[in-house]
Kinemage of the C-alpha trace (Angstrom):
@kinemage 1
@onewidth
@group {chain A} dominant
@subgroup {mainchain}
@vectorlist {calphas} color= white
{ca met a 1} P -39.437 149.232 -15.803
{ca pro a 2} L -36.168 147.858 -17.187
{ca asn a 3} L -35.346 150.943 -19.267
{ca gly a 4} L -36.732 153.462 -16.783
{ca asp a 5} L -38.534 156.427 -18.231
{ca leu a 6} L -38.010 158.427 -21.387
{ca ser a 7} L -36.218 161.275 -19.629
{ca asn a 8} L -33.535 158.854 -18.388
{ca ser a 9} L -33.341 156.903 -21.641
{ca leu a 10} L -32.877 159.751 -24.094
{ca tyr a 11} L -29.201 159.939 -23.187
{ca arg a 12} L -27.424 157.347 -21.123
{ca val a 13} L -23.826 156.701 -20.159
{ca thr a 14} L -22.627 153.550 -21.908
{ca asn a 15} L -19.387 153.131 -19.968
{ca leu a 16} L -18.636 154.632 -16.569
{ca glu a 17} L -14.950 155.090 -17.492
{ca asp a 18} L -15.954 156.931 -20.632
{ca asp a 19} L -18.194 159.980 -20.307
{ca asn a 20} L -19.720 159.449 -23.746
{ca leu a 21} L -23.487 159.562 -23.867
{ca gln a 22} L -25.298 157.258 -26.238
{ca ser a 23} L -28.439 158.679 -27.728
{ca leu a 24} L -31.447 156.540 -28.627
{ca asp a 25} L -31.510 155.910 -32.349
{ca trp a 26} L -34.183 157.696 -34.377
{ca ile a 27} L -36.133 154.526 -35.161
{ca thr a 28} L -36.505 153.819 -31.425
{ca arg a 29} L -37.462 157.441 -30.756
{ca leu a 30} L -40.134 157.287 -33.457
{ca lys a 31} L -41.437 153.979 -32.052
{ca ile a 32} L -41.675 155.527 -28.573
{ca ala a 33} L -43.485 158.607 -29.913
{ca ile a 34} L -46.000 156.515 -31.861
{ca glu a 35} L -46.714 154.239 -28.896
{ca ala a 36} L -47.138 157.213 -26.548
{ca val a 37} L -49.635 158.774 -28.960
{ca glu a 38} L -51.477 155.459 -29.290
{ca gly a 39} L -51.741 155.220 -25.495
{ca leu a 40} L -53.095 158.748 -25.202
{ca ser a 41} L -55.490 158.126 -28.074
{ca tyr a 42} L -56.767 155.051 -26.245
{ca leu a 43} L -57.435 157.106 -23.111
{ca his a 44} L -59.196 159.835 -25.107
{ca his a 45} L -61.222 157.759 -27.556
{ca glu a 46} L -61.610 154.171 -26.335
{ca cys a 47} L -62.248 154.594 -22.601
{ca ser a 48} L -65.733 155.284 -21.371
{ca pro a 49} L -65.856 157.988 -20.153
{ca pro a 50} L -62.901 159.422 -22.073
{ca leu a 51} L -59.869 160.118 -19.873
{ca val a 52} L -57.392 163.005 -19.985
{ca his a 53} L -53.847 162.298 -18.729
{ca arg a 54} L -52.996 165.914 -17.712
{ca asp a 55} L -49.329 165.181 -16.908
{ca val a 56} L -47.637 164.018 -20.102
{ca gln a 57} L -43.892 164.526 -19.887
{ca ala a 58} L -40.799 162.459 -20.594
{ca ser a 59} L -40.702 161.145 -17.025
{ca ser a 60} L -44.271 159.797 -17.312
{ca ile a 61} L -43.456 157.690 -20.385
{ca leu a 62} L -42.128 154.393 -19.019
{ca leu a 63} L -40.109 151.983 -21.171
{ca asp a 64} L -39.896 148.211 -20.824
{ca asp a 65} L -36.998 145.983 -21.912
{ca lys a 66} L -38.036 146.268 -25.584
{ca phe a 67} L -38.571 150.042 -25.307
{ca glu a 68} L -42.331 149.553 -25.454
{ca val a 69} L -44.262 152.404 -23.854
{ca arg a 70} L -46.339 152.310 -20.695
{ca leu a 71} L -47.959 155.544 -19.569
{ca gly a 72} L -47.237 156.449 -15.967
{ca ser a 73} L -48.161 159.290 -13.604
{ca leu a 74} L -51.820 158.437 -13.887
{ca ser a 75} L -52.699 160.160 -10.610
{ca glu a 76} L -53.665 163.276 -12.580
{ca val a 77} L -56.018 161.430 -14.951
{ca cys a 78} L -59.545 162.763 -14.976
{ca ala a 79} L -62.713 161.979 -16.868
{ca gln a 80} L -63.262 164.241 -19.823
{ca glu a 81} L -66.390 166.324 -19.531
{ca gly a 82} L -68.236 165.791 -22.804
{ca asp a 83} L -69.497 169.005 -24.363
{ca ser a 84} L -68.047 171.467 -21.861
{ca his a 85} L -64.503 170.316 -22.659
{ca gln a 86} L -65.173 170.639 -26.375
{ca asn a 87} L -66.604 174.129 -25.850
{ca val a 88} L -63.392 175.261 -24.136
{ca ile a 89} L -61.307 173.947 -27.028
{ca thr a 90} L -63.620 175.615 -29.534
{ca lys a 91} L -63.304 178.945 -27.696
{ca leu a 92} L -59.513 178.662 -27.652
{ca leu a 93} L -59.301 177.862 -31.356
{ca arg a 94} L -61.880 180.391 -32.537
{ca lys a 95} L -60.448 183.172 -34.665
{ca pro a 96} L -60.714 186.666 -33.184
{ca gln a 97} L -63.370 188.721 -34.932
């Protein structure tokens, strides 16, 4: 990918003679966050069976030349187990009695 991954793009050296790091602007950061969430939402809600990424981190969010997101590190993706997965979440979120 032309812009590498998110972990490398958050701060980058703009000039090798100058050690200044240029941060991504906040509009680009927001765009990246929204697109990453949309990609994960697609895996969870649009795929049949639903898929769980299981390895979301800055290095697994790949960026093209327009800073559009592509999800990487898909080797850990697994099919979501319908009700059993929901039961685990329900147990974790249940208030102690």
